[in-house]
Every structure is written in structure tokens, then in C-alpha cells.
ZABANU-400782 format. One line per field, with one value per residue: residue number from 1; x, y, z of N, C-alpha, C in turn. Coordinates in steps of 0.02 Angstrom, whole numbers, plus 50000, padded with zeros to 5 digits. Layout:
% ZABANU-400782
k = [NUM|...];
nu = [X|...];
nv = [Y|...];
nw = [Z|...];
cau = [X|...];
cav = [Y|...];
caw = [Z|...];
cu = [X|...];
cv = [Y|...];
cw = [Z|...];
This chain:
% ZABANU-400782
k = [1|2|3|4|5|6|7|8|9|10|11|12|13|14|15|16|17|18|19|20|21|22|23|24|25|26|27|28|29|30|31|32|33|34|35|36|37|38|39|40|41|42|43|44|45|46|47|48|49|50|51|52|53|54|55|56|57|58|59|60|61|62|63|64|65|66|67|68|69|70|71|72|73|74|75|76|77|78|79|80|81|82|83|84|85|86|87|88|89|90|91|92|93|94|95|96|97|98|99|100|101|102|103|104|105|106|107|108|109|110|111|112|113|114|115|116|117|118|119|120|121|122|123|124|125|126|127|128|129|130|131|132|133|134|135|136|137|138|139|140|141|142|143|144|145|146|147|148|149|150|151|152|153|154|155|156|157|158|159|160|161|162|163|164|165|166|167|168|169|170|171|172|173|174|175|176|177|178|179|180|181|182|183|184|185|186|187|188|189|190|191|192|193|194|195|196|197|198|199|200|201|202|203|204|205|206|207|208|209|210|211|212|213|214|215|216|217|218|219|220|221|222|223|224|225|226|227|228|229|230|231|232|233|234|235|236|237|238|239|240|241|242|243|244|245|246|247|248|249|250|251|252|253|254|255|256|257|258|259|260|261|262|263|264|265|266|267|268|269|270|271|272|273|274|275|276|277|278|279|280|281|282|283|284|285|286|287|288|289|290|291|292|293|294|295|296|297|298|299|300|301|302|303|304|305|306|307|308|309|310|311|312|313|314|315|316|317|318|319|320|321|322|323|324|325|326|327|328|329|330|331|332|333|334|335];
nu = [51297|51390|51556|51657|51754|51681|51682|51604|51552|51537|51442|51336|51304|51252|51135|50985|50904|50951|51084|51188|51331|51386|51498|51463|51332|51234|51233|51178|51049|51003|51006|50904|50799|50781|50768|50654|50631|50539|50421|50359|50443|50523|50605|50751|50740|50839|50959|50890|50897|50833|50761|50739|50653|50572|50649|50778|50793|50792|50911|50998|50990|51005|51074|51204|51307|51279|51241|51346|51321|51182|51139|51178|51098|50973|50972|50951|50835|50747|50608|50592|50496|50414|50514|50525|50590|50598|50576|50637|50694|50586|50472|50485|50456|50320|50270|50300|50209|50091|50119|50138|50049|49903|49853|49715|49564|49487|49547|49504|49369|49254|49275|49259|49125|49058|49072|48981|48864|48811|48844|48785|48796|48814|48707|48743|48698|48688|48619|48599|48725|48801|48914|48978|49118|49268|49258|49356|49388|49428|49471|49470|49511|49493|49561|49505|49544|49531|49507|49596|49710|49694|49752|49701|49648|49506|49382|49331|49290|49251|49280|49234|49278|49256|49333|49319|49338|49229|49122|49069|49032|49027|49053|49038|49083|49011|49091|49092|49133|49176|49252|49410|49510|49511|49603|49619|49710|49763|49653|49546|49424|49290|49204|49065|49040|49024|48914|48785|48821|48837|48809|48940|48915|48819|48889|48989|48913|48860|48976|49041|48945|48942|49074|49083|48987|48869|48914|48942|49050|49135|49132|49198|49295|49463|49482|49382|49264|49131|49163|49239|49394|49501|49583|49707|49790|49874|49773|49748|49740|49634|49526|49521|49484|49358|49298|49289|49304|49403|49453|49627|49682|49613|49651|49742|49888|49941|50015|50004|49950|49940|49846|49701|49570|49485|49436|49523|49637|49592|49577|49710|49771|49697|49731|49868|49865|49795|49889|49995|49927|49908|50022|50108|50126|50174|50051|50013|49993|49857|49806|49852|49930|50068|50183|50166|50170|50302|50378|50344|50394|50530|50562|50654|50674|50681|50805|50914|50856|50833|50962|51001|50939|50933|50986|50890|50778|50759|50721|50598|50514|50513|50432|50352|50362|50263|50106|50067|49994|49950|49885|49758|49684|49686|49611|49487|49460|49453|49351];
nv = [49884|50040|50019|50104|50203|50338|50507|50583|50706|50705|50604|50666|50760|50688|50640|50564|50503|50490|50468|50555|50655|50799|50936|51043|51085|51173|51154|51028|51054|51138|51047|50958|51046|51068|50941|50868|50744|50600|50488|50430|50401|50276|50145|50060|49897|49844|49924|50038|50154|50298|50318|50413|50367|50216|50162|50209|50144|50012|50012|50032|49909|49809|49860|49914|49957|49913|49927|49827|49744|49754|49707|49574|49517|49545|49467|49343|49351|49442|49518|49531|49603|49693|49739|49711|49648|49488|49377|49250|49127|49038|49111|49207|49135|49107|49237|49285|49215|49281|49412|49451|49530|49463|49396|49453|49362|49336|49403|49543|49509|49589|49664|49567|49525|49644|49655|49562|49617|49583|49640|49785|49965|50026|50113|50253|50264|50386|50425|50310|50266|50348|50393|50418|50432|50461|50373|50270|50274|50208|50270|50245|50279|50256|50320|50383|50449|50617|50757|50818|50740|50639|50649|50712|50687|50598|50545|50380|50271|50226|50184|50154|50096|50022|50001|49866|49812|49799|49844|50009|50102|50091|50114|50144|50296|50429|50541|50723|50774|50718|50556|50516|50425|50270|50201|50062|49957|49992|50026|49940|49979|49993|50072|50044|50023|50146|50204|50202|50247|50316|50490|50614|50724|50673|50568|50642|50717|50615|50552|50661|50700|50584|50575|50693|50667|50721|50844|51015|51067|51176|51182|51077|51003|51002|50900|50774|50780|50721|50693|50590|50498|50494|50386|50335|50328|50457|50553|50687|50703|50614|50670|50794|50763|50712|50824|50859|50937|50925|50926|50943|50891|50775|50683|50542|50467|50332|50185|50130|49982|49956|49883|49835|49846|49963|49930|49831|49909|49996|49906|49866|49987|50013|49905|49927|50052|50020|49939|50030|50117|50040|50040|50029|50156|50263|50355|50527|50700|50771|50897|51004|51036|50929|50989|51122|51109|51064|51176|51265|51201|51206|51339|51491|51575|51488|51435|51430|51353|51235|51193|51143|51024|50844|50732|50632|50692|50799|50730|50680|50791|50823|50833|50766|50824|50789|50708|50564|50411|50324|50401|50418|50305|50324|50440|50392|50308|50395|50474];
nw = [50777|50790|50833|50869|50982|51062|51113|51257|51226|51086|51077|51139|51046|50943|50824|50869|50780|50639|50665|50635|50675|50765|50792|50871|50984|50942|50807|50798|50844|50742|50637|50679|50670|50533|50480|50513|50580|50636|50719|50615|50512|50409|50495|50545|50604|50679|50714|50741|50667|50587|50427|50277|50179|50118|50019|50051|50172|50130|50057|50162|50224|50126|50018|49900|49984|50125|50303|50393|50508|50522|50397|50403|50504|50450|50334|50387|50467|50412|50325|50155|50092|50174|50254|50388|50546|50608|50751|50740|50618|50592|50629|50532|50414|50433|50436|50306|50228|50248|50224|50090|49956|49892|49731|49630|49648|49535|49409|49313|49304|49312|49201|49100|49121|49096|48961|48917|48948|49069|49188|49256|49267|49432|49548|49642|49804|49901|50017|50093|50119|50196|50327|50495|50514|50414|50270|50159|49989|49827|49668|49494|49325|49148|49002|48847|48683|48620|48507|48360|48340|48429|48554|48665|48827|48876|48987|48982|49052|49215|49386|49555|49713|49878|50042|50065|49942|49862|49728|49709|49615|49440|49277|49098|49015|48929|48832|48814|48695|48527|48513|48454|48460|48526|48598|48614|48642|48764|48844|48819|48772|48660|48520|48522|48656|48714|48659|48720|48844|49012|49027|49042|49129|49217|49278|49340|49434|49518|49572|49634|49731|49808|49858|49935|50030|50087|50135|50099|49968|49993|50129|50183|50308|50381|50475|50552|50478|50367|50237|50112|50108|49969|49859|49738|49577|49495|49518|49499|49360|49332|49406|49346|49214|49239|49282|49416|49573|49719|49891|49926|50044|50069|49979|49929|49861|49756|49678|49507|49419|49287|49205|49106|49164|49263|49387|49439|49450|49551|49659|49679|49719|49834|49919|49938|49998|50117|50179|50205|50289|50401|50476|50629|50713|50849|50944|50912|50958|50879|50868|50796|50636|50595|50544|50581|50720|50734|50690|50789|50903|50877|50871|50839|50949|51053|51058|51156|51256|51186|51159|51280|51292|51281|51148|51127|51183|51097|50983|51026|51024|50893|50734|50586|50413|50329|50293|50373|50324|50421|50513|50466|50506|50643|50656|50620|50726|50829|50956];
cau = [51307|51457|51599|51710|51750|51662|51682|51537|51529|51513|51381|51283|51287|51235|51063|50957|50865|50992|51150|51239|51364|51404|51547|51432|51262|51190|51227|51130|50982|50985|50992|50837|50751|50768|50762|50586|50629|50479|50405|50329|50495|50543|50659|50784|50720|50898|50997|50841|50911|50777|50777|50691|50605|50581|50705|50841|50796|50812|50983|51033|50989|51025|51102|51274|51350|51236|51274|51364|51287|51110|51130|51187|51037|50916|50975|50927|50770|50713|50560|50615|50439|50398|50577|50520|50636|50561|50614|50675|50679|50520|50424|50491|50420|50248|50256|50302|50149|50036|50142|50131|49982|49879|49824|49642|49538|49465|49570|49468|49303|49205|49288|49229|49052|49031|49069|48923|48807|48783|48855|48761|48823|48778|48684|48770|48646|48723|48580|48605|48795|48837|48940|49005|49189|49289|49272|49408|49368|49478|49443|49513|49482|49528|49553|49507|49573|49491|49546|49614|49762|49677|49796|49664|49621|49435|49365|49286|49272|49267|49261|49245|49269|49265|49389|49307|49351|49166|49110|49019|49010|49067|49016|49069|49066|49005|49122|49053|49157|49187|49313|49447|49556|49486|49662|49595|49764|49774|49591|49496|49360|49269|49156|48997|49032|49008|48855|48731|48853|48812|48840|48992|48887|48786|48942|49020|48870|48854|49038|49052|48900|48962|49136|49070|48951|48822|48944|48955|49121|49172|49129|49234|49345|49525|49475|49318|49206|49103|49188|49277|49463|49504|49649|49714|49852|49863|49705|49742|49717|49568|49476|49516|49445|49289|49272|49273|49349|49403|49507|49691|49699|49578|49675|49802|49913|49971|50044|49959|49976|49943|49805|49647|49510|49496|49421|49584|49679|49567|49592|49781|49786|49665|49770|49931|49848|49778|49951|50031|49888|49910|50086|50098|50165|50148|50001|50037|49942|49834|49770|49876|49969|50133|50233|50157|50196|50375|50405|50335|50440|50599|50564|50720|50680|50691|50871|50951|50821|50843|51032|51009|50903|50970|50967|50827|50724|50747|50684|50530|50473|50517|50374|50364|50337|50215|50050|50073|49928|49928|49842|49689|49651|49680|49554|49425|49448|49444|49281];
cav = [49952|50066|49998|50153|50239|50407|50549|50599|50766|50687|50567|50713|50795|50638|50637|50499|50474|50469|50454|50603|50685|50869|50961|51090|51068|51216|51123|50973|51085|51160|50986|50935|51096|51063|50872|50843|50674|50584|50417|50405|50382|50206|50136|49995|49859|49818|49978|50091|50214|50324|50331|50461|50332|50144|50148|50218|50091|49951|50019|50023|49838|49762|49897|49901|49970|49910|49922|49756|49708|49752|49664|49504|49496|49549|49410|49283|49359|49500|49510|49573|49642|49750|49756|49699|49598|49440|49350|49191|49106|49007|49167|49239|49095|49118|49307|49292|49186|49329|49480|49468|49545|49410|49417|49452|49295|49331|49465|49564|49478|49641|49682|49516|49527|49703|49642|49521|49656|49552|49687|49851|50016|50032|50180|50273|50285|50423|50431|50249|50247|50397|50369|50472|50440|50466|50312|50275|50245|50213|50288|50232|50296|50240|50377|50378|50510|50664|50805|50798|50688|50590|50655|50744|50636|50600|50488|50335|50216|50245|50135|50173|50040|50036|49965|49794|49796|49792|49900|50060|50134|50063|50127|50179|50367|50459|50608|50777|50787|50655|50517|50503|50369|50232|50174|49996|49915|50011|50035|49888|50011|49997|50125|50025|50025|50214|50229|50214|50255|50370|50554|50637|50767|50631|50534|50693|50734|50558|50542|50720|50696|50528|50592|50745|50632|50765|50907|51062|51064|51231|51175|51016|51020|50965|50841|50763|50786|50660|50683|50528|50499|50468|50362|50314|50349|50511|50578|50754|50694|50582|50718|50847|50737|50704|50890|50857|50970|50892|50954|50907|50856|50711|50642|50502|50441|50265|50167|50095|49917|49958|49836|49869|49858|50011|49896|49800|49965|50020|49856|49869|50047|50006|49859|49959|50105|49988|49916|50087|50146|49995|50045|50039|50213|50290|50409|50595|50752|50791|50960|51049|50999|50910|51038|51181|51091|51061|51243|51296|51168|51224|51411|51520|51605|51434|51407|51415|51298|51175|51172|51109|50961|50787|50714|50595|50739|50836|50686|50673|50849|50833|50809|50757|50877|50759|50675|50492|50382|50290|50447|50409|50256|50354|50486|50352|50279|50448|50485];
caw = [50801|50780|50889|50882|51046|51050|51172|51282|51191|51019|51086|51155|50984|50892|50812|50890|50725|50582|50692|50615|50732|50755|50839|50917|50997|50902|50741|50806|50848|50674|50599|50698|50648|50461|50458|50525|50600|50675|50727|50553|50464|50409|50544|50545|50662|50714|50747|50755|50628|50547|50357|50249|50138|50119|49974|50088|50222|50094|50043|50227|50243|50072|49962|49881|50042|50184|50368|50394|50562|50507|50338|50423|50540|50404|50288|50422|50498|50385|50270|50099|50066|50218|50288|50460|50574|50649|50808|50721|50549|50588|50629|50466|50365|50444|50417|50233|50198|50254|50208|50019|49931|49848|49668|49630|49637|49465|49377|49254|49300|49296|49132|49057|49127|49065|48889|48903|48971|49130|49243|49238|49312|49495|49568|49707|49849|49953|50078|50132|50128|50235|50391|50537|50503|50343|50234|50108|49925|49773|49603|49436|49260|49086|48958|48774|48655|48581|48469|48292|48341|48480|48613|48720|48872|48892|49028|48949|49096|49283|49438|49624|49758|49948|50074|50060|49872|49826|49682|49727|49552|49386|49216|49043|49017|48862|48833|48786|48626|48491|48526|48392|48471|48583|48632|48634|48669|48834|48882|48807|48757|48590|48507|48541|48729|48735|48624|48768|48909|49054|49009|49088|49181|49267|49314|49381|49490|49563|49609|49677|49789|49849|49894|49986|50083|50121|50153|50045|49951|50024|50201|50204|50359|50381|50518|50586|50435|50338|50169|50108|50084|49901|49840|49669|49545|49447|49530|49470|49291|49333|49429|49296|49158|49262|49299|49487|49619|49784|49932|49922|50106|50071|49923|49939|49797|49758|49613|49461|49398|49215|49169|49072|49202|49318|49451|49463|49472|49615|49710|49693|49759|49900|49959|49957|50046|50181|50210|50232|50343|50458|50511|50701|50738|50912|50938|50922|50965|50813|50875|50743|50587|50623|50523|50624|50786|50730|50687|50854|50950|50862|50857|50850|51016|51102|51044|51216|51289|51145|51165|51344|51289|51254|51080|51130|51198|51035|50938|51051|51005|50821|50697|50515|50369|50283|50327|50371|50315|50482|50549|50443|50549|50710|50654|50618|50793|50879|50973];
cu = [51379|51499|51654|51698|51736|51662|51612|51509|51501|51449|51323|51259|51272|51160|51037|50917|50911|51065|51205|51267|51388|51452|51516|51357|51214|51181|51179|51059|50959|50968|50922|50783|50732|50756|50693|50585|50566|50471|50377|50380|50508|50605|50686|50765|50778|50935|50954|50857|50849|50802|50721|50638|50618|50638|50772|50848|50818|50887|51024|51040|51018|51059|51174|51323|51307|51276|51284|51324|51213|51097|51134|51125|50977|50915|50948|50856|50728|50666|50580|50558|50426|50458|50574|50572|50596|50607|50659|50656|50610|50465|50426|50452|50344|50228|50253|50240|50090|50054|50128|50059|49961|49854|49748|49618|49517|49484|49528|49398|49250|49212|49254|49153|49022|49026|49006|48858|48773|48789|48833|48788|48780|48758|48714|48714|48678|48685|48589|48677|48835|48858|48968|49078|49207|49302|49326|49383|49424|49442|49493|49476|49525|49510|49554|49533|49524|49536|49567|49666|49750|49717|49761|49632|49547|49418|49314|49260|49294|49242|49278|49232|49280|49323|49381|49315|49287|49153|49055|48990|49056|49029|49061|49043|49064|49034|49078|49074|49173|49254|49346|49498|49534|49543|49648|49649|49776|49710|49542|49428|49349|49215|49086|48986|49010|48945|48798|48759|48823|48847|48889|48963|48853|48837|48975|48979|48867|48917|49053|49009|48921|49024|49124|49027|48905|48850|48952|49030|49161|49172|49169|49292|49408|49519|49404|49257|49183|49130|49237|49349|49466|49575|49649|49782|49835|49794|49695|49713|49646|49514|49466|49473|49372|49257|49253|49326|49345|49463|49570|49705|49661|49599|49739|49822|49944|49998|49993|49991|49970|49904|49741|49589|49522|49479|49484|49635|49658|49584|49666|49799|49756|49706|49836|49919|49834|49841|49989|49994|49894|49976|50075|50144|50134|50099|50034|49979|49922|49797|49792|49916|50039|50187|50228|50183|50272|50405|50399|50385|50512|50605|50632|50728|50689|50761|50909|50922|50833|50914|51045|50977|50948|50946|50901|50768|50708|50706|50611|50486|50474|50456|50390|50336|50290|50161|50057|50003|49905|49881|49770|49652|49640|49622|49488|49408|49435|49370|49255];
cv = [49973|50050|50048|50186|50312|50445|50564|50660|50749|50647|50613|50750|50747|50634|50568|50466|50447|50456|50500|50637|50756|50892|51007|51073|51111|51189|51064|51000|51108|51101|50960|50982|51086|50991|50842|50768|50661|50509|50387|50387|50307|50197|50065|49958|49833|49874|50038|50157|50233|50337|50375|50425|50257|50124|50155|50166|50025|49953|50008|49949|49793|49796|49879|49909|49970|49914|49848|49718|49700|49704|49590|49478|49495|49490|49346|49290|49416|49484|49557|49613|49703|49773|49750|49646|49553|49409|49292|49171|49074|49061|49203|49201|49105|49188|49315|49266|49235|49399|49499|49482|49492|49439|49417|49382|49285|49395|49481|49536|49530|49661|49632|49518|49588|49696|49603|49555|49624|49602|49756|49902|50023|50105|50196|50300|50321|50424|50370|50230|50298|50369|50428|50485|50442|50397|50324|50240|50254|50227|50274|50249|50269|50294|50356|50445|50552|50712|50777|50742|50636|50594|50686|50689|50649|50537|50445|50279|50234|50192|50165|50112|50062|49995|49890|49768|49783|49854|49945|50091|50110|50072|50154|50251|50393|50529|50659|50797|50720|50622|50501|50447|50332|50199|50103|49953|49929|50012|49977|49915|50013|50050|50108|50027|50094|50242|50247|50224|50314|50436|50578|50679|50727|50594|50583|50708|50677|50549|50600|50716|50640|50544|50643|50718|50678|50832|50951|51064|51117|51229|51115|51035|50977|50899|50836|50768|50719|50645|50625|50540|50464|50447|50340|50334|50403|50542|50648|50749|50665|50632|50774|50825|50726|50772|50895|50894|50934|50917|50911|50867|50790|50664|50607|50473|50372|50249|50131|50028|49908|49904|49870|49888|49907|49981|49865|49853|49989|49971|49859|49929|50042|49960|49890|50015|50075|49964|49975|50118|50104|49997|50065|50094|50238|50348|50476|50641|50777|50858|51011|51007|50986|50961|51101|51169|51092|51131|51278|51266|51190|51298|51440|51548|51552|51404|51386|51355|51232|51148|51135|51040|50905|50772|50676|50641|50781|50794|50679|50731|50862|50802|50806|50816|50848|50724|50600|50461|50343|50335|50443|50360|50283|50403|50449|50327|50333|50460|50549];
cw = [50791|50842|50905|50950|51032|51116|51194|51246|51123|51023|51100|51093|50927|50885|50829|50834|50670|50601|50666|50677|50715|50810|50892|50925|50956|50831|50743|50807|50779|50629|50615|50673|50574|50436|50467|50540|50641|50680|50663|50500|50466|50454|50541|50610|50703|50751|50764|50719|50588|50476|50327|50208|50144|50072|50011|50143|50189|50077|50107|50244|50189|50013|49947|49940|50105|50248|50382|50447|50547|50448|50357|50458|50493|50356|50320|50446|50471|50327|50214|50068|50109|50258|50364|50481|50621|50702|50788|50650|50542|50587|50562|50413|50371|50421|50341|50199|50200|50231|50135|50002|49882|49783|49675|49615|49565|49429|49316|49249|49281|49223|49084|49061|49093|48989|48870|48925|49032|49188|49221|49288|49375|49508|49636|49750|49908|50019|50123|50147|50168|50302|50430|50523|50430|50313|50183|50045|49874|49708|49548|49372|49204|49035|48884|48748|48615|48544|48402|48290|48395|48543|48674|48763|48887|48933|48991|48993|49166|49332|49506|49668|49830|49977|50072|49988|49833|49785|49709|49664|49496|49321|49161|49044|48945|48864|48799|48715|48593|48510|48459|48399|48535|48622|48658|48667|48743|48875|48875|48789|48681|48582|48532|48616|48753|48704|48672|48839|48947|49036|49063|49144|49236|49310|49363|49443|49541|49605|49656|49740|49836|49890|49949|50043|50123|50142|50091|50032|49988|50100|50227|50250|50351|50419|50543|50543|50409|50269|50168|50084|50017|49884|49768|49642|49494|49455|49503|49399|49290|49352|49379|49237|49176|49279|49373|49527|49686|49825|49932|49985|50113|50015|49942|49872|49807|49689|49571|49443|49323|49179|49146|49118|49260|49386|49480|49485|49541|49672|49729|49736|49829|49946|49982|50007|50115|50217|50241|50291|50407|50496|50584|50728|50803|50899|50951|50932|50896|50815|50823|50694|50615|50604|50566|50693|50787|50730|50754|50905|50940|50842|50876|50921|51071|51096|51107|51254|51252|51152|51231|51344|51262|51183|51078|51142|51136|50986|50960|51030|50930|50787|50623|50475|50316|50324|50318|50368|50375|50523|50527|50488|50619|50712|50654|50687|50845|50893|50942];
């Protein structure tokens, strides 16, 4: 912690989240109004400073100019993967064994079986797979090329998996226009794999119906509906190539791992999403969007009232300007 002697006035005007200090209380209020600090921000487990991203938190702990006291403790008891601080070195060793994401037991197994025609595309049975809460599914596509120069993206292979990493849908896709570049080095797709593949229109209908889960697309609600949460990498491109429309508030983005089988891509994104969703953040009121709540809490007409509040109290009413994935699990658990 900072050991400098600070006046009571400067402490009162010190942000409880990022520790910035202001000469006037109105400047602190304005800072809180535009910063959107919240319990969902990555936080140092030692000094409790809020950081805007995990990258900035990592810099705070291990960067070129880290906070000395925090860096010292982190080097002894900190996990370099999730940036958590453990009670002692022994607890850290136990934590590290479970913190890392394991490799797939059989990388590319589906890819290999599909080459031998052992694995056939599954049928999405929407009637038997519907649930009351929003399930989470990952979608991955591999694109072949169309057009005179082969630069037009066409979906040639698609996979959808559930949270248990089991395949829900997995098939080659027959594009509506001729393929001029199979991009084999990147996709592993050959011409013969698409000869008897499922037509794009059929793939589109099956996936769209499954995602909507019995709800009309235009009726899908922000909260409490049956439509499924969709995760993946570059979903704008994937959905565009599949010709599927889906509400933005049900889409989550993650990173790709750049291997040939879309199943492995789906598993990687699902595991990373599950980790981020499992963050233990305090419960908040979900009756309105966090950004709307924040603007209401820091409305200009409340300026005088806000200036009388302590820094800790200002942080309590502050809300984030983004949707934290931990809220997905809270919605599932809600009655």
C-alpha cells in the first residue's frame, strides 16, 4: 500500500476503485460518472485496486513497472494464469494443478473419424432438447473459398457443441455456389467431402431453430427467455456465411486456437467462456441494464447529493458499461 502521508481531504477525494486522487470532490464525482467502475472489474487481490482489464491487472502485478508491494507478494503466492492470490505457497501449488485448462483427450478425433465416414452428422432434435433456462452452445465454422479468386468466404464445415463438450451438430456444408479454393492447409476440407454434404439451407434452418429454442426470432427477450446463448470466435462472419440472424445480446465472443477441426475450436471457446462465467462477483440488481442504472445513479440533478457521499458509497452505486459473463450463471439460477 502507499505509505505517503495524505490529508483527510485528499483521502476523501480518492477513488476507492482505481485510487486516483482529486483536489475537488466534484472532480471525483465526474470521474465516477464516466469511469463505470464496478464489482465486475478485475481487481488486485492484494491492494484491491480495480483494473479495466486483465492485461492492466497483469501489468500492475508483473509488468515493467509493477506496484512493488503487490509484485513481491504475487511472486510468492500468485497464480500467473488467473492472477489469483492464494493463502500460502502450498495452496498455490494445489491451485495451479487445477487452474490450467487441460488439452483435449483426443485432439482432432472427430476430424479423423469423419474422414473414415464413421461419424455421421447428427440431427438436432429441438423438441427433446428444450429447457427453461438459457443453455450455452458454441459454434465454429471452417470456410472454403468461392468467386473467381477464391477469396469469398463460404461455410464448408460447421460444428455446434454444448457445455458438456458433447457434439450437438457436426456436418460438412454444401455451399450454394461453386467452391474455387478449398483452403485445405487451413480447413482440411477436400472436394469429395462436400459432394454429398448437407445443403446450406438445411443447415441454416436446423441451427436457427435450435438456437431460438421454440421462440420466434422477433420475440426473443433480453432476459428470461428460452433462446440459447451463443459463443465462438468471429461469430459475425460465421453467422453471415450461414445466413443466420441472431440477437446481439445473446452472443458472446472468445478467442480461436487456429486448428483445423471446428469441434476443437468450439471446445476451446466453451472452456474459456465457462471460466470467465464462473467468476465470483457479488450479486447485483438485474432489473435494468447496468449502464442504465449507472446513468440514473449519477444523474446531473443528483450532483449535490453525490458530493456528500463517501468514495466507498460512490463505488457501491457505480455500475459497469459492459455485460459481465458471470451474470449468465446468475440468470440461470434465478427462479
